[in-house]
C-alpha positions in Angstrom: 0.0 0.0 0.0 3.0 2.3 0.3 2.8 4.9 -2.4 3.0 8.6 -2.9 -0.2 10.6 -3.6 -0.6 13.2 -6.3 0.3 15.8 -3.6 3.7 14.2 -3.0 2.7 12.9 0.4 3.9 9.4 1.3 1.1 7.1 2.5 2.1 4.2 4.7 0.0 1.6 6.5 0.2 1.2 10.3 2.0 -2.1 9.6 4.6 -0.4 7.5 5.2 2.2 10.3 5.8 -0.8 12.7 8.3 -2.2 10.3 10.1 1.2 9.9 10.3 1.6 13.7 11.9 -1.8 14.1 14.2 -1.2 11.1 15.3 2.1 12.7 16.2 0.2 15.8 18.5 -2.1 13.8 16.3 -5.2 13.7 16.8 -7.7 10.9 14.0 -8.8 8.7 13.8 -12.2 10.5 13.5 -10.4 13.9 10.9 -8.0 12.6 8.9 -10.9 11.1 9.0 -12.8 14.4 7.9 -9.7 16.4 5.1 -8.8 14.1 4.0 -12.4 13.3 4.8 -12.1 9.6 7.0 -14.0 7.3 10.4 -12.5 6.4 9.2 -12.4 2.8 6.3 -10.2 3.8 8.7 -7.9 5.7 10.9 -7.7 2.6 7.9 -7.0 0.4 6.8 -4.1 2.6 10.4 -2.7 2.7 10.7 -3.0 -1.0 7.4 -1.2 -1.6 8.4 1.6 0.7 11.8 2.0 -0.9 10.2 2.2 -4.3 7.7 4.8 -3.1 10.4 7.2 -1.9 13.1 6.1 -4.3 15.4 4.9 -1.5 18.2 2.6 -2.6 19.0 1.3 0.8 17.3 0.7 4.2 19.3 3.6 5.8 18.1 5.9 3.0 14.5 4.7 3.6 14.8 5.4 7.3 16.2 8.9 6.7 13.4 9.7 4.2 10.9 8.4 6.7 12.2 10.9 9.3 12.4 13.7 6.7 8.9 13.2 5.6 7.5 12.9 9.1 6.5 9.3 8.9 9.0 8.4 11.7 9.2 10.7 14.7 11.0 10.7 18.0 7.7 9.9 19.7 7.4 6.6 17.9 10.8 5.4 19.0 11.5 4.2 22.5 14.1 6.2 24.4 17.2 4.4 25.6 18.3 5.1 29.1 22.0 5.4 29.9 22.0 1.9 31.3 20.6 0.6 27.9 23.4 2.0 25.8 26.1 -0.4 24.8 29.6 0.4 26.0 31.5 -1.7 23.6 30.0 -0.2 20.4 27.6 -3.2 19.8 
């Protein structure tokens, strides 16, 4: 369902927003599929449709465009506390 309208707005489904949030947290397709009770192929399909809609060549580009277009916002992402941050860079 991900597409742009004639006004240039990007329309995404609630499921696609869920996928974007998990992608932005670094989750792999298999992990996203498990968390959302989908198949990895379905996750890949949604990601591909979203990339096509905003002409993003990579997942990082997709996430960046989602932020720039207001689809992803800080309110949608859980905040990490200091204790949650990795100290070894992983």
